[in-house]
N, C-alpha and C positions, 0 to 999 in steps of 0.2 A: 504494500500500500504506500502511495507517495507521501512524502513529508513536505510541509509548507512552513515557511518562516513569515510571520506577520511582524513587520517593523512598525512600531508605534511612533509616529512623528508628531512632535508638538512644537509650538512657537513659544520658547521660554519667556519671551518678552510679554506675551499676552496670557500666559497661564496664571491662574490665581496664585498670589504670593503665599497664601497660607497652604497651598497644595490641595490635594484631594480632600473632600469632606468625609467625615466618618460614614455618612450614608452612602457615598460613592464607593468607599472602600468595602462596605458591607455588600453592596450589590455586586461589585467586582469579585469579591471572595466567593459569593454564592455561585456566580457564573463559572468561575474557575473550578470550583468543586464539581459542578455539573459536567463541565467539559472533561475533567479528569475521570470522573466515574463512567463517562461514555467511552473512555479509552482513546480519546482524541489528543488530549494535552500531553505533550512529552516534557515540556519545560516552559517556564515563563518567569519574567522578572522585570522590574522597573530598573532604570539606570540612574546614577547620581547625576546632578546637574552638569552641563558641559563645562562650567567653570572649573570643575574638578578633573576634567579629562585632558587628554593630549591627542594631537594628530601627528602621525608619523607619515611623512610624504617622501616618495622616491621620484626623482626627476633628473634626467641628464646624468645619471650615474652618481647622484648625490642624495644623501638622506638629510631631512630636516625634521625637527620636532617643534610643534607649536603648542603652547599652553592654551587651554580654554579660558574664557568662553570664546566661541568662534563667531566673531561679529559679522563676518561675511555670510553667515548662514541664517536664513530666516527660520528654517525648521531644523530641529535636531532629533536624533533617535532618542526617545525617552524610555523605551522598553521594547520587549519582544515577546512573542509566543511561538513556540515550536510545536506544530500540530501534525498528527498523522491522520489524513482524511482520505476518503475514497476518491475524491476529485477536487478540482479547484472550486466548484460550486459549493461544496460542503465547507471548505475553508473560508470562503467568502461569507457564508451564512453565519458561522461562528464569529467571524470578525465583525459583522454588522451588529450582532448581539452585544459584543464587547463595547463597541462604540456607543450603543444606546444606553449603556449604564451611566454615561457621563451626563452631567447637568448641561443645560443649554448654553451656559457661559463658557464652556470649554470649546476649543477648536482642536480637533485631533484627526489625524489622517493615518490610516494603516496601509502600508504597501505589502501586499501578499505575493509571495514568490515561491514557486516550487523549487525544492532543493534538487540540484542535478545529482543523480546517482551514478556511481561507477566512474 
């Protein structure tokens, strides 16, 4: 069965300063439990703010490391979900349900991609 990676993209400049509400965390926890019991969720986690991250770049035979935050980026990856689904349609349905756990003041985009096997 194929695996899919859902990259959760957020705009850190427009995300609520206080972070997710307790109600959002509860809804998200309930959905993650449901997805896990369905045998779909393989792994999921949120990521620390980009200010705590680093970018390692390779160009022209040279490496560079840039400290976050990454001001040239409007959106950053704020989390991920690794799912095993029968097809892309099922991965999209679970991702839609995840996005709907958020209150209206959130702007969240998920990029869902099948993992290349072999």
